[in-house]
N, C-alpha and C positions, 0 to 999 in steps of 0.2 A: 510644535516642530513640523508637523505635517504641512501646515500652511506655508512655512518657510521653504519647504522642499518643493511645493507645487507652484509657488509664486513665479519662478523663472519660466515655467512652461506657459503660463497665461500671459506673461509679459511679452514673450516671443510671439504668441498667437495674436496679440493686439496689434502687431506690426503688419498684419496681413493686408495684401492688396492683390488685385487680379493680375495673373501672369499670362503672357501670350503663348499660344500653342506652338509646337514645332512639328515638322513633318519627318516621320521616321520611315525609312525604306529598308528593305532587306530581302533575304531569301531564306526559305525553310527547306531543309534537306532531311532525308532519312538517315538511318544508321549507317548505310553503305554509301552515303553521299548522293543518293538519288533525289531528284526534285520531288517535292510533295505538293501537288496541286490540291486545292480544296481544304487545306489546313486553316484553322481558325486563329486569328490574331486579335487579341482583345486588350484594351486598356483596363487593367485590373480595377475593380470597384465601380465600373461604369458599364453602360450598354454600348459603348463606342467600340466598334470592331470592324474587321474586314476578313475576306478570304484570300488565299494565295492563288495566283494564276497558274497557267500550265507549266511554267518554269519554276514554280514555287516562290515567285516574287510577290511582294506586297508593298503598299504605301498607306500610311495612316497618320492623321493629324492628332497629336496627343499633347498633354501637359509636359513641360520639360522634366518634371520630377516623377513621371509616370513609371509604373512597373508593367511590363508587357507580359501577357499570358499567351503562350503558344500551345495549341492542342491539335492532335490529329488521331484518328482512330487507329488503334494498335500501337500507339507510341506513348511514352510517358510525358505528361504535361510539364512544360518548363515555364518558370516565372523569372523574368530578367528585368532588373532595374536599369533604367537608361544611364544614369550617372553622367549626363552631359553628352551622350552619343546620339547621333542621328542615323546611324547605319547599324543594322543587326543582321548577322548571318548566323542562323540557328541550325544546329544539327540535333535532331531528336533521337532519343534512344528507344529501341524496341521495348515495349512493356509486356513482359511475360505474364505478369499478374499485377495486382495492386502493389505487391512487394517490390516492384521494379520502379516505383515512382521516384521522381527527383526529390532529393532531401536537402535540408539546410542545416540540420543539427550536426554538430561536430566540426563546423567550419564557419568562418566569418566572411567567406567569399560571397558576394551578393548574388552570383549566378549559381544555383544549386547544381548538384551532380546526381546522376543515377547512383543507386546504392551499390552497384557493382563497380563504380568508378571512384569511390571514396577510399581514403586511407584506413578507415576503420569501419567495422560492420554496422549497418543501420537497417532495421526492419521498418516497414511502413504498413500500417493498418489503416485502410481507407474507410470512408463513411459507409460504403457499400458493404464492406466486410463486417463493420460494427453492427449493421442491421441484419446481417444474413441469418443469424440464429437467435436464440431467445434470451441470451444474456442481456440483462437490462442495466448493468452498471459497469463502469470502466474497468475495475479490477478483474471482474469475471470475464469480460471481453478479452483482455490481455492474457489472462491465464490460458485460454483456449486458443488464441490466435498467435501468441509469441511463446515458443517453448522455453526460452530463457527466463521468462517471467512466471512467478508462481504466487498465487494468493488463494486462500480458502477461508470460508466463514467459520468462526469459532463458536463454541457453545459453553454456556455457564462460565464465563470468564470476565464478568463485570463489563467495563467499557469496551473491551476488545470484542464483545459480541456485536458492536455497532460500528466499529472502525476496523476494516479488514487489514491485518498485517500482510505486507507483500514483500517479495524479494526478487532480485535480478541476479542471474548467474550464481545462484546459491548463497548470496550474501544477505545482510540484514535489511529491514525496511528503511533504516536511516542511512544506508550506504548507497542509495540511488537518489539522484536529484531529479525533481519534477519541474518542468518549465511549462508555461502557457504562452504561446506566441513568442517563444524564445526568452521569456522573462521568468526569473525565479519565482516559484510558487511557495507560499508559506506552509509550514508543517501543521499537523494536528496538535491540539492541546494535550491529547492523551499520551501517556507513557504506559506501555504494556508491562504489567507487573505480575501477571499470573502465569501459569505454566503453559504458555502458548508459543508458537513460532514467533520469533521477534521479541521474546521476553527481554525486557530492559531497554527496548528501543522506542524511538519516536518516529513515526512515518508520516506520509502525506496522505490525506483522505482524498483519494481519486474520485470517490463516488458522489461527491457534491457537484461534479461537473455533468450536466445533462448530455447524454450521448447525442441528442439532436443538434447540439451546438458544435459538434466536432467535425472538422473537415478531414483530418487524418491524424494519426498518432505515429510519431517517429521514435523508435527505440534505439538509442545509440548504445551498443554493447562494447564499451571500452571505457577505461578510466579517463575522466575528463575534468579533474580538479583544476588543471592548468588553464582550461578554457572557461569554466563556469564557477569554480570555487568549491567550498566545502560540500560534502555529501556525495560527490560524483565518483566515488571509488569504484563501484560496480558499473556505472554508466548513467545515462540520462534518458528520461522519458519526456519528450516535448509534444504537448498537445496543441495542434494548430486549429484555431477556431475557424468556422466558416466565414467567408468574406463575400457572399453572394450579394448582388445588387438587384436581383429580380427573383421572383418566384415565391411560392408558398408551399410548404410541405408539412404533413403531420402524420401521425400513426397512432393506432390504438391496439394494445395487446392484452390478451387475457390468457392465463394458464394456471395449472395446478398439478400437483404430483398425483401418482396413481394411488396414494394413500389418502386422497381427498383433503390434503392440507397444503400449506405453502402457496395458497392462492395469490396470484400476482395480477395486478391491474395497473397498466401504464398508459398514459396519454402524453404525447409530446408534440411540439410544433416548431417550425423554423420559418422565419419570414425575412426575405431579402429586399431591401429598399434602396433604390438609387437616389442620390442626393444631387439632382440637377446636373448630372454628368461630371460632378466634381468629387464625388465620393460615394460611400455606401454605409448602410447601417443594417447589420444582421442581428435579428432577435430570435432567441430560442427559449423554450420553457419545457418543463417536465413535471408531471405528477406521477408518483410511483407509490403504490400501496402493496406491501408484501406481507403476507400472513406468516405465522410461525409454523414450524414443522416439529414433530415429536417422534423420535425413534428410541424412546426410553423403554427399558424392560422392567419386569416385575421386581419389586423390592424383596430381597432375600433376608431381611432382618427377621429373626424368629418371632419376636414379640413386638407388637406395635404399642400396646398400652401398658403391659405388665412387666416389661423388661427394664433393665437399667439403661444408661446412656448409650444410644446407638442400637437398641433393640436386642442386646445380649441377655442371656439368662442370668438371673440374680445368683449370688453365691449360695443361697439356700436351696437351689435346685440341684441336688447332688446325685440324683439317679435318673436313668433314662425315663422311668415311668413318671417321676415328678415333672420332668421337662415336657413329656407328652401331655400330661394333665394341664400344665400351665399353658401350653400351646393351644390346647382345645378351648380353654377359657378365653384366651386372647382372641382366637379366631371367632368365637361367639361375639365378642365385643366389636370386632372388625365388621362382622355381618350386621350387628344391631345398629352400629353408627354409620354404616354405609361407607366405611373407609376404603379407598381405592389403592391397592398396592402398586399400581402404576403411578407412583406419587412424585415422579421427577420428569420435568420436561427437557428432553435432550434433543437439540436441533437448532435450526437457525431462529434468530429472534424475529419478532414482528417489527416492521418499520414503515413509516410513511414519510415521503419526501416531497417537498415543493421546491423547485429550483428554477432559476432563470439566468440567462447569460446574454450579453450583448457584445458585439464586435463592430467597430466602425472606423472609418478613415475619411478625411476631408482635406482637399487641397485649398489652402487659405490664400495663396498668392505669393508673389516674390519667391517662389520655390519652396515655401513652407508647406509641409503636410502634417496635419494633426491626426493622431490616432488615439483610440480609446477602446478599452475592453474591460470586462469585469462581470461579476455576477453575485448572486446571493442565494442561499438555500436555507430552508428551515426543515429539519428532520427530527422526527420523534421516533423513539424505539422502546420496545418492551421485551425484556428477557427475564427468565426465571433464575433463581439461585438454587441451592440445595434445600430440600424440605427439612422441616424440624418435626420430629415425631413427638407425640404427646408424652413419651417417657423421658424426653430430654429436658429435665427440670430446670437446668441453668440457662436455658435458651427460650423458654416459652412462657406464656401466661394462659393457664388452662381455663381461666374465667373468660378470656376472649376467644381462645382457639382450643376447645376441648379435644379436638381431633388433630392437633398440630396444625402446621400451616406451610404453604409453599410461597415464599416471599418473592417479590418481583422488583427488579431495577428498571426504572423508567428514565430514559435519557432524552434530553432536548439538545440538539446540535445546531448552532447558528454558525454560518460561514459567510463571510463577505470578502470580496476582492475587487480591486480596481487598478487598471493600468492606464496611465495618461502619458502621452509622449508627443514629441514633435521632431520632424526630420527635415533636413535641407542639405544642400551641397555648398561647401565653401572651399575655394581654392582646389577644386577637384576631389576633395574629401567628402564623403557622405557622413554627415554628423547626425547622431541620434541621442536626444536627451529624453529620459523617461523617469517616471516615478511609479513604483509598484507597491500597493498597499494590500495587506491581507490579515484577516483575523479569524480565528476559530475558537469557539466556546462550546464546552460540553457541561451541561447541568444535570445533576443526579437527583431523582426523587425515588423514594422507596415506598411501596405499599404492600398490604397484606402481611405486615410484620409487626414486631413489638420491640421495645427496649426492655429486655427481661430484668434489668436491674431496678426498674421503677417499682414502687409499691404495688402489690396485687391484692385483690379481694373482690368478692362479688359486689360490694358496695362501691367499688371504684370503676366498674365497667362503664365505659363511655367517657371516662376521664383520662385514661391512658391512651396515647395516640397509637394508631395502626398505620399511619402514613407519615412520611418524614421528608422534608427537604434536606438533602445530604451535602449540599455545597456544589461548587463549580470549579472548572479549570478553564483557563483562557490563554491563548497565545496570539501575540500580535507581531507582525513584521512589516517594516517599511524600508524599501530599497530604492535608492536613487542612482541611476546609471548615466554616464556620458561616454559615448563611444564614437570613434573616428575610423573610417576605413576607405581605402582607395586601391584601385587596381591599376598598376603601372604596366605599360606595354613596352617590350624590348628594353629591358634594364640591363645594360652591358651584355653579357652572354646569355642572360635569361630571356626567354620568350615573353614571360609576364611575371609579375610579382604583386601579390595582394598583401597590403599592410593594414593591420587593424590594431588599435590601441585604445585604452580608455581607463576609466576609474569607476569605483562603486563605493557608496556609503550605505551601510545597513544598520538598522536599529531593531533589536529583538526585545520582547517583553513577555514574561511568563507570570501568571497570577493563579493563586489558589484562594478561593473564597470559602469561608467556613459554612457549615450547615447550621440548621436550627439547633437550639440548645438540647432538645430531647433526642436528637439524632446521634449525639456522642457522649452525653453525660452518664456518669455512673450514679444511679439513684440510691445505692446503698443496700439493696435487697441481697440477702444471703440465702444459700441453699445448703443445708447440712453443714453449716459452719463456714462455707466458702462463698466467695462472691459470685453473683449471677453475671452473665455477659453484659457488658456495657454497650450502649449505642444501638442503633437500629440494626436488627438482625439482617444479614446478607450483605449489607454495605453500611458500616458505621460512618456517620458524617465526618467531614473534615473538621478538625478541632481548631481553636484559636492558635495553638502552637504550630499547626500545619500551615497557617496563612502565610502567604509570601507574595510579594510584588517586586520582581527583580528585572532589571534590564541590562543590556550591554550594547556596545557599538562595534562596528567592524569597518575598516577602511581597506580597500583593495585597488591594485593597479595591474593591468595586463598588457601583454604585447603578443600579437599573433601574426605569423608570416606563412604564406603559402605560395608555391610557385610550381608551374610546369617547367622543370629544369630543361627537359627535352620533350619531344613528343611521346617518349616512353616513360619518363620519370617524373612523378609528382612528389613533392616534399612539403610537409606541413610541420611547423614548429610553433610552440606556444609556451609562454611563461607567465606566472602570476605570483604576486606577493600580497599577503594579507596580514592585517594586525587586528587582533581582538582586544577589547578593553579589559577583559577579565582573565585572560590566560596567556597572551603573548601572540607571536607572529608565526608565519609559515611562508616558505617559498616552494613552489612546485613548477615542474616543467614537463613538456611532452614533445616527442619527436615521432612523426608518422611519415610513411612513404608508401608509394604504389609504383610498381615497375611492370610495364607491359612486356611480357615475353614475346608474344605475338599479338595481333589485333584482338583476338578473342580470349586470350588467357593472360592473367596478371597475378603477380605476387604483391601482398601488402603486409605491412607490419607497423607496430607502434611500441614505444618504450616511454614510460613516464613515471613520475611519482605523484602522490596525491595525499589528501588528508581529510579528516572529518573532525570538526570541532565538537566537543561535548555539548549537547543541547542544554538549554537552561532547565528543561524538565528533568534531565538526568542529574543535574547539579543540585536542584532545589526542591524536588518533589519529596513529600513525606505524607504518610497517612497510616491509619490503623485499620485493618480489614479482618473479617472473619473468613478464614480459608480452611477447607476440609482436607486433612491429610490422613489417608487410609480410613476415611469415613468419620474421623474425629475432628470436631471443630477446634480451631486454634486462633487466638488473637495474634495477628502478625503485624509487626511494626516495620514499615518501610521508612527508613530515616534518610534524610538528605545528606549529601556528601560534605556539607559544611558543618554538620552537627558535631558537638563534642563526643558523641557516642562513636562516631567514625574517626574523627581527627585526633582526639586526645590519645596519649600513650596509656599503657597499662602497667601498674605497679601493684603486685599482690598486697592486699590490705591497705592500699593507699587511700588518701583522703580525696574528696571531690569526685566529680564525674569521671569514671574510668572509661577508656575507649579502646578501639581496635588499632589505633596508630596508623591509619591509612592516609596516604598523601592526597592532595587535591587532584581532581580529574584533569587530565591533559589530553591533547588531541591524539586521535589515532593517525598513524602514518602508514602509507601504502606505497608499494612499488608494483607497477603493472607492466606485463610483457604480453605482446600479441603478435601472431603471425597468421596469415591467411592466404587462400587461393581463390580467385574468381575466374569464371569462364562463362561465355555466352556463345550460342550458335543458333541463329534464327530466333525461334520463340523460346528456346531453352536457356535458362540461366542457372548457374551453380555457384555457391559460395561455401567455403569451409574455413572456419577461423578458430584457432587454438589460443588459449589464454592462460596466464599464470598471475595470480594476485597475492602478494605477501602483505599482511597487515600486522603492524607492531602496536602494542599497547591497546588492544581492542577492549572497549568498554563493555562490561557485562554487569548484570544485576546478580549479586551473589545468591547462592542457595540460602536457606533459612537456618540461621544459627539458633540452636535450642539451648534451653537451660540445663540440659544434661551435661553440658560442658561447664565446669566450674568458673572459667573465665567469663563466659557469657552470662552466667547467673549473677556474677558480681557486677558486671557492666550494667545489666538491666535493673538490678537493685529491686526496689519495692514496686516498680511499675507493674500494672496488670497486663503484662505482655508475656506470651509464652515463646515467641520467636521474633527474630529481627533479621532484616536484610538491607543491603545498601549497594550503591554503584561503585565500581573500581576498575581501573585499567589492569586487567588481570591476566590476559593471555595474548599470545601471538598466534596467528593462523596463516595457513597457505591454502588458497583455492586454485584449482586447475580444472580446465574443462575444454570442451569442443562444441562449437555451434556449426550446424550444417543446414543449408537451405537449398532446395532444388525446385524449380518452377518450370512448367511447360504449358504453352498455349497451342492448342490443336484446332485449327479451323476445319470443320467437318462438312462444310457446304455453305450455301448462300445464307441459310437461316439459322445455322447452329454452330456452336463452338464448345470446346471442352477445355477447362482450366484444371491443371493438376499441380498439387503442391505437396512436397515432403519436407519436413523440417524437424530438427532434433537438437536437443541440448544434453550434454553429458557433463556432469560436474562433480567434484570431490573437494570437500573442505576438511582440513586436518588441523587440529590444535598442535602446534609445533613446540610450544613451551608455555610454562606457567611462570608469571613474573610479578608476584606480589611484592609490594614495596614495604610491607609491614613486618617488623621484627616480631611483634606480638603474634601475628598469624604464622609466620614462618617457623618460629621457635616453639610453638605449642607441642608438648609431648603427650597430650591426651591420646589414649589408645582408642581405636574404634572409629565409627562413622562420624562422631561429633568432633573429631579433630578439626581445628580451625582452617588449616590449609585445605583439607579435603572439602570442607563446607563452602569455602569461598568460591570454588569452582568444582562441583562434584561431578560424578560420572553421569548423572541425569542431565545436567547442564551441558556437559561435553557432547553427549550423544544427540541432544536436541540441536546443538550448533552444527555438528558434523553430518547428521543423518536425519534430522527432523523434517526437512523438505525432501521431495523426491530428488534422487541423484541423477535421474535421467527423465526426459520427457520427449516423446516422439509424436508428431502430429502429421496425419495424412488426410488430405482433403481433395475433393473433386467437385467441380461446378459445371453442370451441363445445361445449356439453353437451346431451345428450339422454338423459334418464333416468340410467342407471348408466354411460353411455359419454361419453367426451369426447375432443376432439382440440385440440391447441394447436400453432400455427405461429408462428415468429418469424424475421424476416429483419433483419439488422443490416448496415448499410453503413458500413464503416470507411474513412474518408477517406484521401487520399494522405499520404504522409510523404516526407521528403527526407533525404539524407545528403550530406556534402561532405568533401573532403579538407582536411587542415590547411594544406597548401601551395597557395597560389594558382596556382603553376605546374602543379599537377596537378588543375586544375579539371575536366579531362576525365573524372575519376573521379566527379564529382558525379552523383547519380542521384535521380530521382523515382520512387517506387513508387506505382502507380496504385491508386485506390480499389477495394474488393472488397465484394461482398455475401456474407454468411455466413448460411445458413438452417438453423434447427433445427426439428425436428418430433417431437411425441410423441403417442401414442395411449394412452388410459387407460380402465380399467374398474373400477368398484367391485363386485367379484364378490360379496362379502357385506358386511354392515355392518362387519365387522372386517378384511376383506382387500381391498386394491386393487392392481392391477397396472398398471405403466407400461412401455411399450417406446418406443424412439425413436432419433433420430440427431441428433448435433451436426455441423454443417458437412456437411449432407446431400449436397451436390453436389461434395464433395472439392476445395474451392477452396484454392489456395496463393497466397502473395504472389508478386509479380514476382521473378524471379531477379536476384541481383547480377551486374553485368556482368563477364564474363571476357575478358581480352585474348587475342587469338589467339596471341600469343607465349607465353602461359602454358599450354604444351602439352607433354606428355611426349615426343611424337614430333617436336618441333621440333629439327632437327639443325643449323640454320644457325649459321655462325661469324661472320656479319656482325653487328657490335655493335648495329646498328640493327634487326636482325631476329631475333637469337638469343633463346634461352629466357630469360624473366624472369618471376618471380612477383610482382615489386614493382610491376607496372604495373596492378594491380587490387586489390580488397579481398576476394578470394575465398579467400585463404589456400591457395594452390596448387590452386585449383579445387574445394576441398572444402566450403567454407562459403558456400552460395549463397542463403540466405534471411535476411531481417531479421525479428526477433521482434517488432518494435514495433507492428505493427498488431493481429494476432490470433493470432500464433504460426504454426507451420507443421507441425502434426501431421496435417492432413488430416481426412478423415471419421472419425467415431467413433460406434459403435453401443452401445446399452446397454439393460438391463432393470432395473427396480426393483420390489420388492414392499413394500407398506406394510401395517403391522399396526396396528390400533387397538382398544383394549379399554376 
């Protein structure tokens, strides 16, 4: 099918012939209408250019299909497609900072606008800002540069350790659409199923894109499903790749934390190549090696060797003295065997990434321009799970690991993407035909582990495996677009009207591949009459019944209109219709406007509806995993939405597979409202935008249904499963918030300047209603926490959705330069987050983690024209989140035999006192110092 989709592109390219240049004349003016002498006018993708004269006038011979780049110091760069014109009068906008750049996201008008002139708010993070501090991947760059964006690295959460979940405006990872050069980017293969932010969602892996390849990142903070389709409920992130035709740049970075871990080594490069004045090829690459960090605390299990499961005292220890004696014997064994009670690795995983990207364009002749971009990355990761103590008989093999073991999950992530397209102008319409391909694969390997159900014995050592291939996930997407756009001048009473329309055909495919036999099999071993745990400990492999290879298609059409009705009023309207092969269609629309009250002050607003199609991963993912709940291992079945366990009805004592009676997944539907104010005066710009987003039928991954509920016990039957969870359209939510951005540029003399920025996001998500479609769930009369309705969306889930991410973020930054020297400081306030226990009776475990300021500082010097040096610190003051509450009874030296006072690790969420930090604000690595050398030729 891919060959069929690409064939039209190369058929058009084959018609290429040389085209004759045209002479373009014009004038470049400043924001107040003043002439700008010395401005640079370039034919994009070439070295062909000129400067403006004393009256701001210029003349340049270019290709008829060229895009003209206009630049001047102190002003935002503009890129303008000729579209048949030979005269351009350009008015540049004062650039307070990089956030004042001209943007193209959120509109299909060929001539971009400054972000204070758009109908919806757009942040711009430039290549300079990306490199200003020590963040080495895209998700972390955006977390600190754009307050409405939030992402933090997770710990001990299987695949989510390696693919950072991210959110925009307080919504989920799958409710923001990612574009590259304006084209839809494919999602990750991973679905987050553990207790992290974004649980149950499928996001886009931003970190496979080398930062060296990025020209700028545009963050559209407005619902845009009517423009771009599914997923754009919260907004759009558009990554614009570099399009240089000359120059070579590279950088090398080294850094580590003050705890002497988390070592980071990064080398990247970017090369711009001109193609005979007819095009460009821009190549980028990156190598990143990031070591793990460990902020785990001492294991508070009383007994490592002589206790029962989880290190508790056996029932025979009925007096304090007997417990003291047993503890002394156990401590002696700990010392004798060299067991380290810091037995859990809590922190970021180790990872190594090789990635490359290219971006190119070439004028073929006859007005045709061919463009291509794409990249590939290979990333390996290594992260630990929870350790197994030598007294956990159902989970270990003492012949192989007499001291227990700490198992590791090793991932290999392959990512490939390619965009190929051709542009031309026909009948005054700019026509763009493109094909975008993307694929993401995540393969799991487990080592330092066992399948405890396999036969054990000293004579079998060496025969039972300690490493396993556990299977893979893969997601593929291929999108073909055909778009038309034209700007009409003086259409009736309208000064101008931009018309854009087109269509899209997309194919998605999701695959689960099984692991090796030993990674999931139950070998039949029993412990005290009960079965030992099946599969590779920490991550049982995907089983044959988990395997899936499912695809779907989507056909869409859109219409986009934009007009400066008057000099003061800009209106933008868009509509889009889509139809999916697996669940039906959707129609969405959007209306936006901007009204200039006076030249420097304007109001803007938008109203629209959107949608998000359920991902194939949410519909078809299934697996069995080992998850620890209050320190106790559980075999948890995640079952896909098409399974009879989910779909079938329930009849007490009925024959056949009983089920929960849940309906098929359907699309989430949203309504977006936005209103804002923009202002500018000299070098000062200000924007404030309020928003309200209602989402109906939001898809969530349920909490874990346990066998303590008799209905669940009957549904699970004889399966070796203790808990089950699945996806459902379970809740409606409302998100409201405010974004504020203030920028100021202060010239302080001939050699120095000061850039100041203050930006903030305030958001609140509320679950407005619960809307289960299952009568089995809704009518369950079971009392207590195991009630089905409570479990489908429990209070832990609700709190994670409403308050798991910071409800506010404030970023203050200053950049000062004097000659060759510079200093940049940034302080970001991450607002408070909350956690809650699933059981209302355990509300005493609910916790609020207070807001914290994280300060970064860099010093830089441009030693020569080719060499620059940067040194600095992230989290300069070594700030950590609040610690998770530890109950006094969760203490290894608690010898009480009183059941109300004795040792218990289930009375808090610290996992035996070892896991004391939440990752969801800013992580918990502490202070980090680095040095970077930049080379430019």
